[in-house]
C-alpha positions, 0 to 999 in steps of 0.5 A: 186235761186243759185244752187250749187252741190257737187260730192263725189269722194273719194271712192275706187270702190273695188267691181270693182277690179282689174280694179279699183285700189287704185291709179285709182279707178272706178270714174276715169275710162271710163266704158261707153261712151267716158269719165270717170264717174266723167267727165260725172257727171260734164258734166251733172251738167254743163247743169244746172250751171256754173263750178264755182258752181260745187264742188268735195270732195275727198282725197289728193290721188285723187286731182291730178286725178281730176285736170287732168280729169277736168282741168277747175274746179277751184282749190278752188272747190276741197275740201279735206277730210283728212281722209275718214269718211263716207258721213255725215262728207263729206257732212257737210264739203262740206256744210260749204265750199259752204255756205261760197262761195254761202250763202243760195244756193240750193245744189245738192249732188251726187256720182261721179260714176253713169251711167245716160242715160236719161240726159235730164230727169235728168236735168228736175228732178233736176231743179224741185228738186232744186225748192222744196228744195229752199222752207222752210227746204225741202229736196228732194231725187231722187228715182229710179223706181225699174225694178226688186227686187234688194237686193243691194240697199237701198229703199225709201218708199213714203207716199200717199202725192203727189203734182205736181210741173212743171209736175213732181210728188213729193211724201212725204217720209214715210221712208228709209229702208236698203238693203232688202233680196230677199223676201222683195225686191219682196214685195217692187216691188209689193207694187209700192210705193218703190224706189231705193235710188239713193244717190242723195239729194237736200237741201239748205246749210242752211237746211242741217246745221240746220239738223246737229245741230238737229240730229248730234250735235257732228258733227255740233260742229266740223263743227262750229270749222272748219267754224270759220277757213275757210279763215284763215292761220290755215284752213288746220291744223284745218280741219285736227285736227277737221275732225278726231274727226268725227263719221264714219256715213252715211248721210242716217243714221245720218239725212235722216232716222230721219228728216221731210220735206223730199220728193222723186221724182220717176225717170226713168233715165236709172240709174245704180250705177255700184256697181259691175261687173255685172252692165256691163250686164245692161249698155252694149249690149250683144252678141247673147249668152248673153255675154259682151265682151271687148278687145281681146277675143276668145269665143266658147260655152261661155254664159252669161259671162262678159269678159274683156281684159285690158292687150291686150293679148288674153283671150280664153274661151271654154264651160263656163257660168255665169262667170266674167273674167277680165284680167289686166297687173298684175292680172286676176280675175275669179269669178261666177257672183253670187259672184260679190258683194263679190269681196271685200273678195279677197281684204281683203285676199290680205291685210292679205297676205301683197300683197299690190302691187295688191290693 
């Protein structure tokens, strides 16, 4: 069995603004540890496969960042999306590239901007997932055992079907569900058979292409046109022309919610998708007042805050609680923690006022 992988690295990380910017988004930042998030993602995969079998899909804007941060990644393993079209077209484009290089390989798909603390367990789970996915037309996803009733994640409901593979429990999937409200999230937590959707999938390249043909035939037709051009002098132009015809649709909605033979492996990995500033509460140590502090700060009577100075100048706080304060060279963000998921509203306002230098 040949295992390949695809790291999706085209996102802008807008909820992590102003540290995450258009020219240097979240996946290329050092959020936790001594490497950027994409460098950590590549290092984890290199425990399972050679770098020749690791692929990264991104846009032209970030291709050079990938070359700089992952210099040993082969140039031909950087796949360029000519335009952002959500995860279904992204996965499809990568699948035909990988199928051409490694026919019939088992393909791991994962985001570039997740924190995973228990890497040994992650490797063990991925190897099991690959083994299951290599059989028939199985699709395997990693479900994170929920720690609290999170409303910012989609969920996966497992069925009663459970098999043991190499000491790992593999569950049948009953359904994928969208991000719930708080009451529904509490019910999911109590039920015990709902897991956070990690966005990590494992399948054979041939399996996912068959699923495109069955559930997203318009995408499959476009992929066939691109596949015919791969390796020809017309490859780049055909990709640019054909990819713009793709629908803007997620792989979850387009395929995962409709397909059969889907399995979930429940995991406890110390996982976090670092979706917004409040993730720092979960992945970093807090001081005696519950604060997460980074950089040059002075804090008096300050509780449960996230304060980060990236500019070098002193941030001094007095008598504040439950705030996020982030200072960069040209922008200072101040917001309440309960608004962390809404930072993108500020970017919308910045665009409307044509203050693009702050994006």
